[in-house]
C-alpha positions in Angstrom: 0.0 0.0 0.0 1.2 3.6 -0.7 2.6 5.7 2.0 0.4 8.1 3.9 1.3 11.8 3.7 1.3 13.6 7.0 -1.1 16.2 5.7 -3.7 13.4 5.3 -3.3 12.3 8.9 -3.5 15.9 10.1 -6.7 16.5 8.0 -8.6 13.4 9.1 -7.7 13.6 12.8 -9.2 17.2 13.0 -12.7 15.8 12.6 -15.0 13.5 14.6 -14.9 10.6 15.1 -11.4 10.2 13.8 -10.0 12.6 16.4 -11.0 10.1 19.1 -9.8 7.0 17.3 -6.4 5.3 18.1 -3.8 6.3 15.6 -3.2 2.6 14.3 -6.8 2.4 13.4 -6.7 5.8 11.7 -3.7 4.6 9.7 -5.4 1.3 8.9 -8.3 3.3 7.4 -6.2 5.7 5.4 -4.2 3.0 3.8 -7.4 1.5 2.4 -9.0 4.7 1.3 -9.0 6.1 -2.2 -9.5 9.6 -3.3 -12.6 10.2 -5.4 -13.4 13.3 -7.5 -17.0 14.6 -8.4 -17.5 17.7 -10.5 -20.3 20.0 -9.6 -23.8 18.7 -10.2 -22.6 15.0 -10.4 -24.5 12.3 -8.4 -22.2 10.7 -5.8 -24.7 8.2 -4.3 -28.3 7.6 -5.2 -31.0 4.9 -4.5 -30.6 3.6 -8.1 -27.1 2.5 -7.4 -28.4 -0.2 -5.2 -27.0 -1.0 -1.6 -24.3 1.5 -0.7 -20.8 0.1 -1.4 -18.6 2.7 0.2 -18.1 5.0 3.1 -17.2 8.6 2.2 -15.4 11.4 4.0 -15.5 14.9 2.4 -12.0 16.2 1.9 -13.0 19.4 -0.1 -16.2 20.9 -1.4 -19.9 20.6 -0.5 -22.4 17.6 -1.0 -26.1 18.2 -1.0 -28.7 15.6 0.1 -31.8 15.8 -2.0 -35.2 14.2 -1.6 -35.8 14.1 -5.2 -33.6 13.6 -8.3 -34.0 17.2 -9.3 -31.0 19.5 -8.9 -30.5 21.1 -5.5 -32.8 23.9 -4.6 -34.1 25.4 -1.4 -37.2 23.2 -1.7 -35.7 19.9 -2.1 -32.3 19.9 -0.5 -32.7 18.6 3.1 -29.1 18.4 4.1 -25.8 19.9 3.3 -22.4 18.2 4.1 -19.1 20.0 4.1 -15.4 19.3 4.8 -14.7 16.6 7.2 -18.2 15.1 7.3 -19.0 11.5 6.4 -21.9 9.8 4.8 -24.1 7.7 4.2 -23.9 6.0 7.6 -27.5 4.7 8.0 -27.6 3.0 4.7 -24.1 1.4 5.2 -25.1 0.1 8.7 -28.3 -1.4 7.3 -26.7 -2.7 4.1 -29.4 -0.9 2.1 -29.9 1.7 -0.6 -29.7 5.3 0.4 -33.1 7.1 0.7 -31.8 10.4 -0.9 -29.6 11.6 -3.7 -26.2 12.8 -2.7 -24.9 15.3 -5.3 -21.8 17.4 -5.6 -22.7 21.1 -4.8 -19.4 22.2 -6.2 -16.2 20.4 -7.1 -15.9 17.6 -4.4 -13.1 15.4 -3.4 -13.9 12.5 -1.0 -11.9 9.8 0.8 -13.7 6.5 0.1 -13.6 3.3 2.0 -15.2 0.1 0.7 -18.2 -1.2 2.6 -16.2 -4.3 3.5 -13.4 -2.4 5.0 -15.9 -0.1 6.6 -17.5 -3.0 8.5 -14.1 -4.3 9.5 -13.1 -1.0 10.9 -16.3 -0.9 13.0 -15.0 -4.1 14.5 -11.6 -2.7 15.1 -12.3 0.7 16.6 -14.7 1.1 19.5 -14.6 4.9 19.0 -15.5 4.5 15.3 -18.3 2.0 16.1 -19.8 4.2 18.7 -19.8 7.2 16.4 -21.5 5.2 13.6 -24.3 3.8 15.8 -24.8 6.9 18.0 -23.7 9.7 15.6 -25.5 12.7 17.0 -25.2 11.5 20.6 -21.5 11.0 20.1 -21.0 14.4 18.6 -22.9 15.9 21.6 -20.6 14.1 24.1 -17.6 15.8 22.4 -19.3 19.1 22.7 -20.4 18.5 26.2 -16.7 18.0 27.2 -15.8 21.3 25.4 -18.6 23.2 27.2 -17.7 21.8 30.7 -14.0 22.8 30.0 -15.2 26.3 29.3 -17.3 26.6 32.5 -15.2 24.9 35.0 -11.9 23.3 35.8 -13.5 21.0 38.3 -12.4 17.5 38.8 -13.7 14.8 36.4 -14.4 12.8 39.5 -17.4 14.9 40.5 -20.5 13.0 41.1 -22.8 13.1 38.0 -26.4 13.9 38.4 -27.0 11.6 35.5 -25.7 8.7 37.7 -28.3 5.9 38.6 -29.1 5.8 42.3 -27.7 2.2 42.4 -24.2 3.8 42.0 -24.7 6.4 44.7 -25.9 4.2 47.6 -23.1 4.2 50.2 -24.2 1.4 52.5 -26.9 -0.9 53.5 -29.7 1.1 55.2 -30.1 0.6 59.0 -33.6 -0.7 59.7 -35.8 -1.8 62.6 -39.2 -3.4 63.0 -42.0 -0.8 63.5 -42.7 -2.0 67.2 -39.0 -1.5 68.3 -39.1 1.1 71.1 -38.0 4.7 70.5 -35.2 4.1 73.2 -33.8 1.1 71.5 -33.8 3.0 68.1 -32.0 6.0 69.5 -29.4 3.7 71.1 -28.8 1.9 67.7 -28.5 5.2 65.8 -26.0 6.5 68.3 -23.9 3.3 68.2 -24.0 3.0 64.4 -23.4 6.8 64.0 -26.3 7.1 61.4 -28.6 10.0 61.0 -31.7 8.1 60.1 -33.6 4.8 60.9 -36.1 3.2 58.7 -38.8 0.9 59.9 -39.6 -2.1 57.7 -42.1 -4.9 57.8 -41.3 -8.6 57.6 -40.9 -8.5 53.9 -38.6 -5.5 53.9 -41.0 -2.9 52.8 -40.5 0.5 54.3 -43.1 1.8 56.6 -41.5 5.0 58.2 -38.4 7.0 58.7 -36.8 8.7 61.7 -34.1 11.4 61.2 -32.0 13.4 63.5 -34.1 16.5 63.1 -37.1 14.4 63.9 -35.3 13.4 67.3 -35.4 17.1 68.4 -38.8 18.1 67.1 -40.7 14.8 67.9 -38.9 13.3 70.8 -36.7 15.7 72.8 -38.8 18.9 72.9 -42.2 17.1 73.5 -40.3 14.7 76.0 -42.4 11.8 74.8 -42.5 8.3 76.3 -39.3 6.6 75.0 -40.8 3.1 75.5 -43.5 3.4 72.9 -43.2 1.9 69.4 -41.0 4.0 67.2 -43.5 3.9 64.3 -45.6 6.4 66.4 -43.2 9.1 66.0 -41.8 8.3 62.5 -42.6 10.1 59.2 -44.8 7.7 57.3 -45.1 9.9 54.2 -42.2 8.4 52.2 -40.8 9.2 48.8 -39.3 6.3 47.0 -37.4 5.8 43.7 -36.0 2.8 42.0 -32.3 1.9 41.8 -32.5 2.8 38.1 -33.8 6.3 38.7 -31.1 9.1 38.2 -29.6 11.2 40.8 -31.3 14.3 39.5 -34.7 12.8 40.1 -33.7 12.3 43.7 -32.4 15.9 43.9 -35.7 17.3 42.5 -37.7 15.2 45.0 -35.5 16.6 47.9 -35.9 20.1 46.6 -39.5 20.0 46.0 -40.6 18.5 49.3 -37.8 19.7 51.5 -36.6 16.1 52.3 -33.1 15.2 53.2 -33.4 11.5 52.2 -35.1 9.5 49.5 -35.7 5.8 49.9 -34.5 3.5 47.1 -37.0 0.6 46.7 -37.1 -2.3 44.2 -40.1 -4.7 44.0 -41.4 -2.9 47.1 -38.4 -3.9 49.1 -36.0 -1.3 50.7 -32.5 -1.7 49.0 -30.9 1.7 49.8 -31.1 5.2 51.1 -29.7 8.3 49.3 -29.2 11.5 51.3 -28.7 15.1 50.4 -25.0 14.7 51.4 -24.6 11.8 49.1 -25.8 13.8 46.2 -24.2 17.2 46.7 -21.0 16.6 48.8 -19.1 17.0 45.5 -21.6 19.0 43.6 -21.6 21.9 46.1 -25.2 22.8 45.0 -27.5 23.5 47.9 -30.7 22.7 46.2 -32.7 21.8 49.4 -31.6 25.0 51.0 -32.8 27.1 48.0 -36.1 25.1 47.9 -36.7 25.5 51.6 -36.0 29.3 51.6 -38.5 29.7 48.7 -41.2 27.6 50.4 -40.9 29.5 53.7 -40.5 33.0 52.2 -42.7 35.6 53.7 -41.7 38.6 51.7 -41.0 39.7 48.2 -37.4 40.4 49.1 -36.7 36.8 50.1 -38.4 35.5 46.9 -36.3 37.9 44.8 -33.2 36.4 46.5 -34.6 33.0 45.7 -34.9 33.9 42.1 -31.2 35.0 42.0 -30.2 31.7 43.7 -32.1 29.8 41.0 -30.0 31.5 38.3 -26.8 31.0 40.1 -27.7 27.4 40.7 -28.3 26.9 37.0 -24.9 28.5 36.2 -23.2 26.1 38.7 -24.9 23.1 37.1 -23.8 24.1 33.6 -20.2 24.3 35.0 -20.6 20.7 36.2 -21.8 19.4 32.8 -25.4 18.7 33.9 -27.4 17.8 30.8 -29.8 20.2 29.2 -32.9 18.1 29.8 -32.1 17.8 33.5 -31.0 21.4 33.8 -34.3 22.8 32.3 -36.3 20.5 34.6 -34.4 21.9 37.6 -35.0 25.5 36.5 -38.7 24.8 35.9 -39.1 23.0 39.1 -37.7 25.8 41.2 -39.5 28.5 39.2 -42.7 26.4 40.1 -41.7 26.6 43.8 -41.2 30.3 43.6 -44.5 30.8 41.6 -46.5 28.7 44.0 -45.2 30.6 47.0 -46.1 34.0 45.4 -49.6 32.6 44.7 -50.0 31.3 48.2 -48.9 34.5 49.8 -51.2 36.7 47.6 -54.3 34.5 47.9 -53.7 34.3 51.7 -53.5 38.1 51.9 -56.6 38.6 49.9 -60.2 38.6 51.1 -60.7 35.2 49.3 -58.9 33.2 51.9 -61.1 30.4 53.2 -63.9 31.0 50.7 -65.5 28.2 48.6 -64.3 30.1 45.5 -60.7 29.9 46.4 -60.9 26.2 47.2 -61.9 25.7 43.6 -59.1 27.7 41.9 -56.1 26.2 40.0 -53.1 28.3 38.8 -51.7 27.0 35.6 -48.3 27.3 33.8 -48.4 27.5 30.0 -45.7 27.5 27.3 -42.1 26.5 28.2 -42.8 26.3 32.0 -45.8 24.1 31.2 -43.5 21.8 29.3 -40.8 21.9 32.0 -38.5 23.6 29.5 -37.6 27.0 30.9 -34.2 28.6 30.4 -32.9 31.8 32.0 -34.8 33.8 29.5 -38.5 33.4 30.3 -41.5 35.7 30.5 -44.7 34.8 32.2 -47.3 32.5 30.6 -50.0 31.5 33.0 -53.7 31.2 33.4 -56.5 30.4 36.0 -59.0 27.6 35.8 -61.8 27.7 38.4 -64.9 25.8 39.7 -67.8 28.3 39.9 -69.2 28.2 43.4 -72.9 27.5 43.9 -74.9 30.8 43.9 -72.2 32.6 41.7 -71.8 33.1 38.0 -68.5 32.7 36.2 -68.3 36.5 35.7 -68.8 37.1 39.4 -66.1 34.7 40.3 -63.8 36.1 37.7 -64.3 39.6 39.1 -63.1 38.5 42.4 -60.1 36.6 41.1 -58.6 39.1 38.6 -57.3 41.6 41.1 -55.4 38.9 43.0 -54.2 37.5 39.8 -52.8 40.9 38.8 -50.8 41.2 42.0 -49.4 37.8 41.5 -48.3 38.7 37.9 -46.7 41.9 39.3 -44.9 40.1 42.1 -43.5 37.5 39.6 -42.3 40.4 37.4 -40.4 41.7 40.5 -38.8 38.3 40.8 -37.4 38.4 37.2 -40.2 36.9 35.2 -41.2 39.8 32.8 -44.8 40.4 32.0 -46.0 38.7 28.9 -46.1 41.3 26.1 -48.9 39.3 24.5 -50.9 39.4 27.9 -51.0 35.6 28.2 -51.4 35.9 31.9 -54.0 35.0 34.5 -54.8 38.7 35.1 -56.2 38.9 31.6 -60.0 38.2 31.8 -59.6 36.0 28.7 -57.4 33.5 30.5 -59.2 33.5 33.9 -62.0 30.9 33.0 -64.1 28.2 34.5 -63.7 24.7 33.6 -66.6 24.8 31.2 -65.5 28.1 29.6 -62.0 26.5 28.9 -63.6 23.6 27.2 -65.7 26.0 25.1 -62.6 28.1 24.3 -60.6 25.0 23.3 -63.5 23.7 21.2 -63.8 26.9 19.4 -60.0 26.8 18.5 -60.3 23.2 17.4 -63.3 23.9 15.2 -62.2 27.2 13.8 -58.6 26.5 12.7 -57.8 30.2 12.2 -54.2 31.4 12.3 -55.1 33.1 15.8 -56.6 29.7 17.0 -53.5 27.7 15.9 -51.3 30.2 17.7 -53.2 29.9 20.9 -53.2 26.1 20.7 -49.4 26.1 20.6 -49.3 28.1 23.9 -52.4 26.8 25.9 -52.3 23.1 24.9 -49.1 22.9 27.0 -50.9 23.8 30.3 -49.8 22.3 33.6 -51.4 22.7 37.0 -49.1 24.4 39.6 -51.3 25.2 42.5 -54.7 24.7 44.0 -57.5 22.4 42.5 -55.4 20.4 40.3 -58.2 18.0 39.4 -59.7 20.8 37.2 -56.6 20.9 35.0 -56.5 17.0 35.0 -60.1 17.0 33.8 -59.4 19.5 31.1 -56.3 17.6 30.0 -58.1 14.3 29.6 -61.0 16.0 27.8 -58.6 17.7 25.4 -56.7 14.5 24.6 -60.0 12.8 23.6 -61.4 15.7 21.6 -58.2 16.6 19.8 -57.3 13.1 18.8 -60.8 12.7 17.2 -60.4 15.8 15.0 -58.1 15.0 12.1 -58.9 18.4 10.3 -57.5 20.4 13.2 -54.4 18.3 13.4 -53.9 18.7 9.7 -54.0 22.5 10.1 -51.6 22.4 13.0 -49.2 20.3 11.0 -49.5 22.6 8.1 -48.9 25.7 10.3 -45.9 23.9 11.9 -44.3 23.1 8.6 -44.1 26.9 7.7 -41.3 27.3 10.2 -38.4 25.6 8.4 -35.0 24.9 10.2 -32.5 27.4 8.8 -30.4 25.2 6.7 -28.9 26.7 3.4 -28.0 25.5 0.1 -25.3 27.9 -0.8 -24.0 28.4 2.7 -24.3 26.3 6.0 -27.2 28.4 7.6 -30.0 30.7 6.5 -29.6 33.8 8.6 -32.2 36.4 9.5 -32.1 40.1 8.8 -29.6 40.6 11.7 -27.3 37.9 10.2 -28.2 35.6 13.1 -30.3 32.5 13.9 -33.2 32.4 16.3 -32.4 29.2 18.2 -35.9 29.2 19.9 -38.0 29.9 16.9 -36.1 28.0 14.2 -34.4 25.4 16.4 -36.5 24.4 19.4 -40.0 25.3 18.1 -39.9 22.7 15.1 -39.4 19.9 17.6 -41.9 21.3 20.2 -44.6 21.6 17.5 -44.1 18.2 16.1 -44.1 16.6 19.5 -47.4 18.4 20.4 -49.1 17.2 17.3 -47.9 13.7 17.8 -49.1 13.7 21.4 -52.5 15.1 20.5 -52.9 12.6 17.8 -52.0 9.6 20.0 -53.7 10.8 23.1 -50.5 11.3 25.1 -51.2 13.6 28.1 -47.6 14.6 29.0 -46.7 18.2 28.2 -42.9 17.8 28.2 -41.5 17.7 24.6 -39.0 14.8 25.3 -41.7 12.7 27.0 -44.2 13.5 24.3 -41.8 12.2 21.6 -40.9 9.1 23.4 -44.4 8.1 24.4 -45.9 9.1 21.0 -43.2 7.2 19.2 -44.2 4.0 20.9 -47.7 4.4 19.7 -46.6 5.5 16.2 -44.2 2.5 15.8 -41.2 4.9 15.2 -37.7 3.5 15.7 -36.2 4.3 19.0 -32.9 5.4 17.4 -34.7 7.9 15.3 -36.6 9.5 18.2 -33.5 9.6 20.4 -31.6 11.4 17.5 -34.4 14.0 17.5 -34.2 14.4 21.2 -30.4 14.7 21.2 -30.7 17.4 18.6 -33.4 19.3 20.6 -31.3 19.1 23.8 -28.2 20.4 22.0 -29.9 23.4 20.7 -31.3 23.9 24.3 -27.6 23.9 25.5 -26.7 26.6 23.1 -29.6 28.6 24.4 -28.6 28.3 27.9 -25.0 29.2 27.2 -26.1 32.1 25.2 -28.3 33.4 28.0 -25.6 32.8 30.6 -23.0 34.7 28.5 -25.4 37.5 28.0 -26.2 37.7 31.7 -22.5 37.8 32.5 -22.3 40.8 30.3 -24.8 42.6 32.4 -28.0 42.1 30.4 -31.2 41.9 32.4 -33.6 38.9 32.0 -36.0 40.9 29.8 -33.2 41.8 27.5 -32.0 38.3 26.9 -32.7 36.9 23.4 -32.2 33.6 21.5 -30.2 35.0 18.6 -26.8 33.8 17.8 -24.2 34.2 15.0 -23.2 30.7 13.9 -19.8 32.1 13.0 -19.2 32.7 16.7 -19.4 29.0 17.4 -16.4 26.6 17.3 -16.2 24.2 14.4 -17.6 21.2 16.4 -20.7 23.2 17.6 -21.4 24.5 14.1 -21.3 21.0 12.8 -23.6 19.6 15.4 -26.0 22.6 15.0 -26.3 21.6 11.3 -27.0 18.1 12.2 -29.5 19.2 14.8 -31.3 21.2 12.2 -31.3 18.2 9.9 -32.9 16.2 12.6 -35.6 18.9 12.9 -36.3 18.6 9.2 -36.7 14.8 9.7 -39.2 15.4 12.4 -41.0 17.7 10.0 -40.8 15.2 7.2 -42.7 12.7 9.5 -45.5 15.4 9.9 -45.5 15.9 6.2 -45.9 12.3 5.5 -48.5 11.7 8.3 -50.7 14.5 7.0 -49.9 14.3 3.3 -48.6 18.0 3.1 
């Protein structure tokens, strides 16, 4: 075989996955590659050529992927590949024809490896195999390492919030029977130097827990009889998770309820105990403390500090490499806590406290908060659903609720959640409605299908109960799932509307920029996935509001391959990471929350992130292609 020039090694190892492959494997590949040339307009690979016979890496030029045999145009080009990118992986792995035509956009040179050598290389190189089978996930892992390095020099030994609880459990939990005396339990806790004791039945099922703070509050201060059964003084409201649950789920549970421990249970049997110390000794993130301060806040000043703590927490988590899906859930969960506390304080201070009306009121989150997808840049989208008390009309109930809702909206604005410019807020009489009025409103949108109705559907159909009479929101959710799935015309119009927002991939250049020469990551990047997931969930009767959950649960009912859905999810989460970074960097420059935007210049990104962003937009187009196919658009 001919000698390999150093420039070839230098070129190939600048690009993923070759930059992570062992050098002997890279040399093995290069020795078997030949250089192919394709003039502008020539077809490189097409379905007519039969099963793919070679793996290609672009050395120079641009390759267009087309959904038809026509020459590349904005209408039919669905992907654009540039220097260092490789194709067509899916067809090679499946030993099938390509689904698209790959055509030279200009003069193109490609390194080419035979299909036989490609498969042998997969067996030789674990890094290459991982990339080929998990392409976008692998690229994202590369990017995550870069991001984490940018934010923090912290040790790689830090505990990951993505770890399963089974890897965090430090020791077998200390247990006792429920009829053991308090005196005996305290003696064992002292001898074993543990901060908690769990009562279990004969089958190992947890019944209650006693912690050191309980000893002071329930035993020492009341000076109870120490010879009574310990179960009498234990907390019997237990939060349990499985060993497979992730650390971030335990952290959310602790933060939301103010607990210091979460029980780990498998097949109803206690197998472990995870404490706040276990989760955050290395993380240095005091989630429970932030949550506790918000839950017990009695003034707007304390809540404003809580809002600042939430943003600092988000920044710390980004430094520790917490994934976007988990991070946005954390932000949304803590914003929920803050919102709920504002609602509680304002309703308690109003003349509605203790009235039948207030007992039948539910405060709802809409939009990104309703989907558990908030970032550092979020305004208010909220509404009220109420049960009209006997002897009152809906208008009379609304008249009493609106002044309180206005004060809540104003207090939230003081905490860093700007008032919605479109007035999608509970203080707007249009969005403070009884259950029956909400059903009538939703029915009107579903029947009408006007541009305004479709816009409202994208906001309000993502509602989620935050505080109060949550059964009203649950009733509305189940009703909507049933009614929407039966209305194919409305879903068709939603799909048609969603497809008007095309991901900004160009033909002549990598990206299509707006008038300010930037890309709107939310409108053009996040929204295509969110819209597709909403339509899929409505069509299949899925009641979750979170986009990732909607995609996963809908996919199962639509018989979509798991690998395809996970690629969409990875792409969505990468764009979310870019948004979070952009918001954080803007905040660091002194911009206020209401001045943050979602506009980035792709030229400001490093080469890896630009490449992944292109791949993410291609995945958005694939999600839209599924919509187009389902609704024949």
